[in-house]
C-alpha positions as CSV (number, residue, x, y, z in Angstrom):
1,X,-20.2,28.2,33.6
2,X,-16.8,28.9,34.6
3,X,-14.4,30.6,32.8
4,X,-10.4,31.1,32.7
5,X,-8.0,32.8,30.5
6,X,-5.2,31.3,28.8
7,X,-2.6,32.0,26.3
8,X,-2.9,28.6,24.2
9,X,-5.4,25.9,24.6
10,X,-4.0,22.7,23.2
11,X,-6.8,20.1,22.6
12,X,-5.5,16.6,22.9
13,X,-2.2,14.8,24.7
14,X,-0.9,12.9,22.3
15,X,2.1,13.1,19.7
16,X,1.4,16.7,18.5
17,X,-0.4,17.8,21.6
18,X,2.6,16.9,23.8
19,X,5.1,18.8,21.6
20,X,2.5,22.1,21.1
21,X,2.1,21.9,25.3
22,X,6.0,21.9,25.7
23,X,7.4,24.6,23.2
24,X,4.5,26.9,24.3
25,X,5.3,26.4,27.7
26,X,8.9,26.6,27.6
27,X,8.4,29.7,25.7
28,X,6.6,31.6,28.4
29,X,3.3,30.9,27.2
30,X,0.3,30.0,29.7
31,X,-1.1,26.5,28.5
32,X,-3.8,24.2,29.2
33,X,-4.2,20.9,27.6
34,X,-7.1,19.2,27.5
35,X,-7.3,15.4,26.8
36,X,-10.7,13.4,27.1
37,X,-8.6,10.3,28.6
38,X,-7.0,9.8,31.7
39,X,-3.3,9.6,32.9
40,X,-3.1,5.5,32.9
41,X,0.2,3.8,35.2
42,X,1.8,0.4,33.9
43,X,-0.7,-1.0,36.0
44,X,-3.9,0.6,34.6
45,X,-2.7,-0.5,31.1
46,X,-1.8,-3.9,32.3
47,X,-0.7,-7.5,29.8
48,X,-4.4,-8.7,29.2
49,X,-3.8,-10.2,26.1
50,X,-7.5,-10.1,25.2
51,X,-7.8,-6.2,26.4
52,X,-5.2,-4.1,24.7
53,X,-4.7,-1.9,21.8
54,X,-4.2,-4.7,19.4
55,X,-6.2,-7.5,20.1
56,X,-9.6,-5.8,21.4
57,X,-12.1,-8.8,22.5
58,X,-12.9,-7.5,25.5
59,X,-12.2,-3.5,25.3
60,X,-8.6,-1.5,25.1
61,X,-6.5,-1.3,27.8
62,X,-5.9,2.8,26.8
63,X,-9.3,3.9,26.1
64,X,-11.3,5.4,24.6
65,X,-14.4,4.2,26.7
66,X,-17.8,3.2,26.0
67,X,-19.0,6.8,26.4
68,X,-17.6,7.6,22.8
69,X,-19.1,5.5,20.1
70,X,-19.6,6.4,16.5
71,X,-21.4,5.0,13.3
72,X,-20.1,3.7,10.5
73,X,-21.9,3.6,7.2
74,X,-20.9,0.4,5.0
75,X,-20.8,0.3,1.2
76,X,-24.6,0.3,1.0
77,X,-24.9,3.2,3.0
78,X,-26.2,1.5,6.2
79,X,-25.6,2.5,9.6
80,X,-23.8,0.6,12.6
81,X,-23.3,2.3,15.8
82,X,-19.8,0.8,17.1
83,X,-18.3,1.3,20.4
84,X,-14.0,1.7,20.5
85,X,-13.2,-1.9,20.7
86,X,-15.7,-2.8,17.4
87,X,-14.7,-3.4,14.5
88,X,-14.7,-0.3,11.8
89,X,-14.5,2.2,14.8
90,X,-10.7,3.5,13.8
91,X,-9.7,3.8,17.4
92,X,-6.5,5.4,18.5
93,X,-5.8,5.1,22.1
94,X,-7.2,8.3,24.7
95,X,-5.1,8.9,27.2
96,X,-2.5,10.9,28.5
97,X,0.5,10.6,25.5
98,X,-2.3,9.1,23.1
99,X,-1.0,6.7,20.9
100,X,2.6,6.8,22.3
101,X,1.9,5.4,25.7
102,X,0.9,2.0,24.3
103,X,2.6,1.9,20.6
104,X,5.5,-0.3,19.3
105,X,7.3,3.3,18.4
106,X,8.6,2.6,14.9
107,X,10.0,6.0,14.3
108,X,10.2,6.6,10.7
109,X,11.3,9.7,8.8
110,X,8.9,9.7,5.7
111,X,10.6,9.3,2.2
112,X,11.0,12.5,0.2
113,X,8.8,10.9,-2.6
114,X,6.4,10.7,0.2
115,X,5.3,14.6,-0.5
116,X,5.4,14.3,-4.1
117,X,3.1,11.6,-4.9
118,X,1.0,13.5,-7.2
119,X,3.8,14.9,-9.3
120,X,5.7,11.5,-9.3
121,X,2.7,9.7,-10.3
122,X,0.0,11.6,-11.2
123,X,-3.6,11.5,-10.0
124,X,-5.5,8.3,-10.6
125,X,-9.1,9.5,-11.5
126,X,-11.9,9.5,-8.8
127,X,-8.7,10.3,-6.0
128,X,-7.5,13.2,-4.1
129,X,-4.0,12.6,-4.3
130,X,-2.0,16.0,-4.3
131,X,1.3,16.7,-2.7
132,X,2.0,18.3,0.3
133,X,2.9,22.3,0.1
134,X,6.1,21.2,1.7
135,X,8.7,19.1,1.7
136,X,11.4,16.5,2.9
137,X,14.0,19.2,3.7
138,X,11.7,21.3,5.3
139,X,10.5,18.9,7.9
140,X,14.1,17.4,8.3
141,X,15.3,20.1,11.0
142,X,12.2,19.3,12.9
143,X,12.4,15.5,12.6
144,X,16.1,15.7,14.2
145,X,14.4,17.9,17.2
146,X,12.3,14.9,17.8
147,X,14.5,12.3,17.4
148,X,16.8,13.9,20.1
149,X,14.1,15.3,22.5
150,X,11.7,12.5,22.3
151,X,14.8,9.6,22.2
152,X,15.2,7.1,19.0
153,X,17.4,4.1,18.6
154,X,18.8,3.5,15.3
155,X,21.5,4.1,12.6
156,X,21.3,7.0,10.5
157,X,24.2,5.4,8.2
158,X,22.1,2.9,7.2
159,X,19.1,4.9,6.1
160,X,20.2,5.3,2.6
161,X,16.7,6.3,1.2
162,X,17.5,9.5,2.6
163,X,19.8,12.6,2.5
164,X,22.3,12.3,4.7
165,X,21.6,13.2,8.7
166,X,23.1,16.3,10.3
167,X,22.8,14.2,13.3
168,X,22.9,10.6,14.1
169,X,20.2,9.2,16.3
170,X,21.1,9.8,20.1
171,X,21.1,6.1,20.9
172,X,22.6,3.0,19.1
173,X,19.9,0.3,17.5
174,X,18.4,-2.7,19.7
175,X,19.7,-6.0,19.1
176,X,18.8,-8.0,16.4
177,X,16.5,-11.1,17.3
178,X,16.8,-14.3,15.5
179,X,14.1,-13.7,13.0
180,X,15.8,-10.8,12.2
181,X,19.1,-12.4,11.1
182,X,17.0,-14.8,9.4
183,X,15.6,-12.1,7.0
184,X,18.5,-10.1,6.8
185,X,20.1,-13.1,5.0
186,X,17.6,-13.5,3.0
187,X,18.0,-10.0,1.8
188,X,21.3,-10.1,1.2
189,X,20.6,-13.6,-1.1
190,X,18.2,-11.1,-2.9
191,X,20.6,-8.0,-3.5
192,X,18.2,-6.2,-1.3
193,X,19.6,-3.4,1.7
194,X,18.3,-3.5,5.1
195,X,18.7,-1.7,8.3
196,X,17.7,-1.8,11.9
197,X,14.1,-0.1,12.3
198,X,14.2,3.2,14.3
199,X,12.4,3.1,17.6
200,X,11.5,5.1,20.1
201,X,12.6,2.9,22.8
202,X,16.1,3.4,25.0
203,X,18.2,1.1,24.0
204,X,20.8,2.2,26.5
205,X,20.1,4.6,29.4
206,X,18.7,7.7,28.3
207,X,17.1,11.0,29.8
208,X,17.5,9.5,33.4
209,X,15.3,6.3,32.4
210,X,16.7,3.0,31.8
211,X,17.4,0.6,29.0
212,X,14.7,-1.6,27.2
213,X,14.5,-4.8,29.2
214,X,13.5,-7.3,26.1
215,X,10.1,-8.2,27.3
216,X,7.5,-9.4,25.1
217,X,4.8,-6.9,26.1
218,X,5.5,-4.0,23.9
219,X,3.4,-2.6,20.9
220,X,-0.3,-2.3,22.8
221,X,1.3,-2.2,26.1
222,X,2.8,0.6,28.3
223,X,6.6,-0.2,29.3
224,X,7.0,-1.5,32.8
225,X,10.3,0.0,33.0
226,X,9.7,3.2,31.5
227,X,12.2,2.9,28.5
228,X,9.3,3.3,25.7
229,X,9.3,7.5,24.7
230,X,6.0,8.9,24.4
231,X,5.1,12.5,25.0
232,X,3.5,11.4,28.4
233,X,7.4,11.2,29.6
234,X,8.9,13.5,27.6
235,X,7.4,16.5,25.8
236,X,4.5,16.8,28.4
237,X,7.2,16.6,31.4
238,X,9.3,19.3,30.2
239,X,5.5,21.3,29.8
240,X,4.7,20.8,33.4
241,X,8.1,21.4,34.6
242,X,7.7,24.9,33.7
243,X,4.8,25.6,35.7
244,X,3.2,27.2,32.5
245,X,1.4,24.2,31.7
246,X,-2.0,22.8,33.1
247,X,-3.2,19.2,32.1
248,X,-6.9,18.6,32.4
249,X,-7.8,14.9,31.7
250,X,-11.0,13.1,31.3
251,X,-12.7,16.3,29.8
252,X,-14.7,16.3,26.4
253,X,-14.1,19.3,24.1
254,X,-17.8,19.9,22.6
255,X,-16.9,23.3,20.5
256,X,-14.3,26.1,19.9
257,X,-15.9,29.2,20.7
258,X,-15.2,31.6,17.5
259,X,-15.9,35.3,16.6
260,X,-15.1,37.5,13.5
261,X,-12.5,34.7,12.2
262,X,-10.9,34.2,15.4
263,X,-11.1,31.4,18.3
264,X,-11.9,32.9,21.7
265,X,-12.1,30.1,23.5
266,X,-13.0,26.2,23.9
267,X,-16.2,25.0,25.7
268,X,-15.6,20.9,27.4
269,X,-17.5,18.8,29.3
270,X,-15.3,17.6,32.9
271,X,-16.5,13.9,33.6
272,X,-19.2,14.8,36.0
273,X,-20.9,16.7,32.7
274,X,-20.0,19.8,34.2
275,X,-19.7,22.9,30.9
276,X,-16.8,24.9,31.3
277,X,-15.9,27.6,29.3
278,X,-12.4,28.8,29.1
279,X,-10.7,31.6,26.9
280,X,-7.7,31.7,24.7
281,X,-5.2,33.5,22.4
282,X,-4.4,30.5,20.6
283,X,-6.5,27.4,19.8
284,X,-4.4,24.0,18.7
285,X,-6.3,21.0,17.5
286,X,-4.4,17.7,18.3
287,X,-7.2,15.4,18.5
288,X,-6.3,12.8,16.1
289,X,-7.7,12.6,12.4
290,X,-11.1,11.2,13.4
291,X,-12.0,13.7,16.4
292,X,-10.2,16.8,15.1
293,X,-12.4,16.7,11.9
294,X,-15.3,16.3,14.3
295,X,-14.2,18.8,16.4
296,X,-14.2,21.3,13.5
297,X,-17.9,20.2,12.2
298,X,-19.1,20.5,15.9
299,X,-17.6,24.4,15.4
300,X,-18.9,25.0,12.2
301,X,-14.8,25.6,11.1
302,X,-13.8,25.3,7.7
303,X,-15.1,24.1,4.4
304,X,-16.0,21.0,2.9
305,X,-12.7,19.4,3.2
306,X,-12.9,19.5,6.5
307,X,-13.5,15.3,7.1
308,X,-12.7,14.4,3.8
309,X,-9.5,12.1,2.6
310,X,-9.3,10.0,5.7
311,X,-6.7,7.5,5.3
312,X,-4.4,5.3,7.6
313,X,-2.7,2.5,6.2
314,X,-3.6,-0.5,3.9
315,X,-1.3,-3.2,5.6
316,X,0.8,-6.2,3.7
317,X,1.4,-9.4,5.8
318,X,3.0,-12.8,4.7
319,X,4.0,-15.4,7.0
320,X,6.6,-18.2,6.4
321,X,7.4,-21.4,8.4
322,X,10.9,-22.2,9.0
323,X,12.2,-25.7,9.7
324,X,13.8,-24.2,12.5
325,X,13.1,-22.6,15.8
326,X,13.0,-18.9,15.4
327,X,12.3,-18.0,18.8
328,X,14.5,-16.0,21.4
329,X,11.9,-13.9,22.8
330,X,14.3,-10.9,22.9
331,X,11.7,-8.1,22.5
332,X,10.6,-5.5,21.2
333,X,10.9,-7.7,17.9
334,X,11.0,-5.8,15.0
335,X,14.6,-5.1,14.1
336,X,14.6,-5.4,10.6
337,X,13.6,-3.2,7.2
338,X,14.1,-2.6,4.0
339,X,12.8,0.6,2.0
340,X,13.7,-1.2,-1.4
341,X,10.1,-1.1,-2.3
342,X,9.2,2.2,-0.7
343,X,9.1,3.7,-4.6
344,X,9.9,2.6,-7.7
345,X,7.6,-0.5,-8.6
346,X,6.4,-0.9,-12.1
347,X,3.0,-0.1,-13.0
348,X,1.7,0.8,-9.2
349,X,1.7,4.2,-7.3
350,X,4.4,4.1,-4.4
351,X,5.2,0.9,-2.1
352,X,5.9,0.8,1.1
353,X,8.5,-0.1,3.6
354,X,8.9,-4.0,4.9
355,X,9.8,-5.3,8.3
356,X,9.9,-8.3,10.6
357,X,7.2,-7.2,13.5
358,X,7.1,-6.6,17.0
359,X,6.6,-9.9,19.4
360,X,3.2,-11.2,18.1
361,X,1.5,-12.7,21.4
362,X,0.2,-16.4,21.1
363,X,-3.9,-14.9,20.7
364,X,-2.8,-12.4,18.3
365,X,-0.6,-15.0,15.9
366,X,-4.0,-17.3,16.1
367,X,-6.1,-14.5,15.3
368,X,-3.9,-12.8,12.3
369,X,-2.0,-15.9,11.3
370,X,-3.5,-18.8,11.2
371,X,-4.1,-21.1,8.2
372,X,-7.7,-20.3,6.9
373,X,-7.8,-24.3,6.6
374,X,-6.5,-25.0,10.2
375,X,-9.9,-25.8,12.5
376,X,-10.5,-22.7,15.3
377,X,-10.3,-25.8,17.8
378,X,-9.3,-29.1,18.9
379,X,-6.1,-31.4,18.5
380,X,-5.4,-30.3,15.0
381,X,-5.4,-26.7,16.1
382,X,-3.5,-27.1,18.9
383,X,-0.7,-29.1,17.3
384,X,-0.8,-26.5,14.3
385,X,0.1,-23.7,16.8
386,X,2.7,-25.7,18.5
387,X,4.3,-26.0,15.0
388,X,3.9,-22.6,14.0
389,X,4.5,-20.1,16.7
390,X,7.9,-20.3,17.4
391,X,8.9,-21.0,14.0
392,X,7.3,-18.8,12.0
393,X,8.7,-15.5,10.6
394,X,6.4,-12.4,9.5
395,X,7.1,-9.8,7.0
396,X,4.7,-6.7,7.0
397,X,4.7,-3.2,6.1
398,X,2.8,-0.4,5.6
399,X,1.8,1.3,1.7
400,X,1.1,4.8,0.6
401,X,-2.5,4.9,0.9
402,X,-3.9,6.6,-2.1
403,X,-6.8,9.1,-0.8
404,X,-10.5,9.0,-1.8
405,X,-12.5,12.1,-1.3
406,X,-15.2,10.0,0.2
407,X,-13.2,8.3,2.6
408,X,-14.5,10.8,4.6
409,X,-15.4,12.0,8.6
410,X,-19.2,13.9,8.9
411,X,-21.3,14.4,12.2
412,X,-24.3,11.5,12.7
413,X,-27.6,13.0,12.6
414,X,-29.2,11.0,15.2
415,X,-26.6,9.4,17.9
416,X,-24.8,11.2,20.5
417,X,-22.0,10.5,22.8
418,X,-22.4,10.6,26.6
419,X,-22.3,14.2,26.5
420,X,-24.7,14.7,24.5
421,X,-22.4,15.8,21.2
422,X,-23.0,14.3,18.0
423,X,-20.7,11.5,17.1
424,X,-18.5,10.9,14.3
425,X,-20.1,9.2,11.2
426,X,-17.2,7.3,9.1
427,X,-18.2,6.7,5.6
428,X,-15.8,5.5,2.3
429,X,-13.3,3.4,1.4
430,X,-9.4,3.8,0.2
431,X,-9.4,4.2,-3.5
432,X,-9.0,1.2,-5.7
433,X,-5.1,2.0,-6.2
434,X,-4.5,1.3,-3.0
435,X,-5.3,-2.2,-3.2
436,X,-3.2,-2.9,-6.3
437,X,-0.1,-1.5,-4.5
438,X,-1.0,-3.6,-1.5
439,X,-0.8,-6.3,-3.3
440,X,2.7,-5.8,-5.3
441,X,4.3,-5.2,-1.8
442,X,2.8,-8.5,-1.0
443,X,4.5,-10.3,-3.5
444,X,7.7,-8.6,-2.5
445,X,6.9,-10.1,1.3
446,X,6.6,-13.4,-0.1
447,X,9.9,-13.6,-1.8
448,X,11.9,-12.2,1.1
449,X,10.2,-14.9,3.1
450,X,11.1,-17.6,0.7
451,X,14.9,-15.8,0.2
452,X,14.9,-16.3,4.3
453,X,14.4,-20.0,3.9
454,X,10.5,-20.4,4.5
455,X,9.4,-23.8,3.8
456,X,6.0,-22.6,3.8
457,X,4.7,-19.1,3.0
458,X,0.8,-18.2,3.4
459,X,-1.3,-14.7,4.0
460,X,-3.1,-13.0,1.5
461,X,-2.9,-9.4,0.1
462,X,-6.1,-7.1,0.4
463,X,-8.6,-7.9,-2.5
464,X,-11.3,-5.0,-2.2
465,X,-10.9,-1.6,-1.2
466,X,-12.1,-0.8,2.4
467,X,-12.0,2.4,5.1
468,X,-8.5,2.8,6.1
469,X,-7.6,4.7,9.2
470,X,-7.5,3.0,12.6
471,X,-4.1,3.9,14.7
472,X,-2.6,5.4,11.8
473,X,-5.3,7.8,10.8
474,X,-4.6,11.0,8.9
475,X,-5.4,13.3,6.2
476,X,-8.8,15.0,7.1
477,X,-7.6,18.8,7.6
478,X,-5.2,18.3,4.9
479,X,-2.6,21.0,4.5
480,X,-2.4,22.8,1.2
481,X,-1.9,26.5,-0.1
482,X,-5.1,26.7,-1.7
483,X,-8.5,27.1,0.6
484,X,-10.6,25.4,-2.0
485,X,-8.5,22.0,-1.8
486,X,-7.2,21.8,1.8
487,X,-7.9,22.7,5.6
488,X,-4.5,24.3,7.0
489,X,-2.1,26.4,5.0
490,X,1.6,25.0,5.2
491,X,1.8,26.5,8.5
492,X,-0.9,24.2,9.9
493,X,-3.0,27.2,10.4
494,X,-7.0,26.7,9.3
495,X,-7.6,28.8,6.3
496,X,-9.9,31.9,7.2
497,X,-9.6,31.7,10.5
498,X,-6.5,33.7,12.7
499,X,-5.7,31.5,15.7
500,X,-6.9,28.3,15.0
501,X,-4.6,25.4,14.4
502,X,-4.1,21.7,13.6
503,X,-1.1,19.5,15.0
504,X,-1.7,16.0,14.6
505,X,-2.3,13.9,11.5
506,X,-5.0,15.5,10.1
507,X,-2.8,17.8,8.5
508,X,-0.9,14.9,6.6
509,X,-1.6,15.2,2.6
510,X,-0.7,11.7,2.0
511,X,0.5,9.6,4.8
512,X,3.7,7.8,4.0
513,X,4.6,4.3,3.3
514,X,5.9,4.0,7.1
515,X,4.4,4.4,10.8
516,X,3.4,8.6,11.1
517,X,4.1,9.6,14.1
518,X,7.5,11.0,13.8
519,X,6.3,13.2,10.9
520,X,3.0,14.1,13.0
521,X,5.4,15.1,16.0
522,X,7.8,17.0,13.3
523,X,5.0,18.9,11.9
524,X,3.4,19.6,15.3
525,X,7.1,21.3,15.9
526,X,7.5,23.3,13.1
527,X,3.5,24.5,13.4
528,X,4.2,25.6,17.0
529,X,7.5,26.9,16.3
530,X,6.4,29.2,13.6
531,X,3.5,30.0,16.5
532,X,6.0,31.3,18.9
533,X,8.5,33.1,16.5
534,X,5.3,35.3,14.8
535,X,3.7,35.8,18.6
């Protein structure tokens, strides 16, 4: 077994891991980044409409692969072994850049009240809802740094639900589509404020990369001209440019080695299943909420809170058919949002952001937007698609999931992955209050579509609790001042460990009513900046 020594080992090359690698390497630290996926070109990710991170009928285009199964326990306790592209897996991309390689890039700051959900609404019975130990003001400087170092297009002057920005976004918003204009007119009739969706996509040339070409394959795919900004073309490039950062791909970490309350190193397997030990002064875990919890459990690090409070986003979606053609082929497609219902809704906890959506591929539209009474095949099915695909508006958005201690990640006693490591076992469901909130927000989506001129509106809100995670997974190593109810402290350091940190959405106490990647990067930035300043 080979042994090498690094100042820091970063596990995961996604949103948080990329930030951590860049800051540490630029500060002069010798850094190793370990990623279980591989670096992918645009040709590798492809444009397969049935094999991508949104429609996975024939597998994913950005991993993980079949070497990484999981076990899912249903409501009756019966377990099922599932592969990454199958239902219940809660998959996030496994490649250099992680989810940022193929995401749509909605770059939202959380609402100030998202950090104070328990104080604002109380704690529902049988939930684990809690406040963050930090607040919006603590993260604001780091939101700003990420927006400018990653590259975000938007208009901060219109983000009236937030305190005034110190600096505007570095790029103007992307163009408004025909669908976006229809929704803006509807919101204006209702008296609702709307504004451009902030996107980690170049609206103009930025950082020596071109502007978006407005193709129809954004979310779920890599960008053909590299105008979508992820860690693979920003922070990781910076890290490697220093000469202080080494990136090892297709390597699976099996354990963090510890002694006397400290990490001493990391053991991992190469793609050829060769076991390697590296020594490290600091270990930073940024593997995603499921895999971060799994690794902590495999390493016997942390307390009973590790793996609990798994959450993602319960989404609401409603569809409206217009009398006229709404299709203009201008991607990415998401242009217009309202935060009118992010908080302050009667008799429910929280709310969420509502917006139009990315261009929906025909097969994705068929799978998600088809009326339940429309046949699955035949002339009537084809006629419905011909009539509705180009004329349909969609309003969609995430709500603030109410965390449950029983929604959790554990280790399975029987199933192992291709490297012989016990796999993650997922169980539980989001709290029933999340479903009530989703139903309330769905009513607002329907109201918006009707005001925009939809002659027919359809789609249903979720009716029953289910395990929420997916590409927005969070919460399994939550941040807090009390070691009995959290896994890491307010600086991202694992309670009881001197040099182990978590720098991904696992630390989110609540996951906001917005896409969480910008908050993940901001918290990682804050955590690693603190490490550097105290080193």
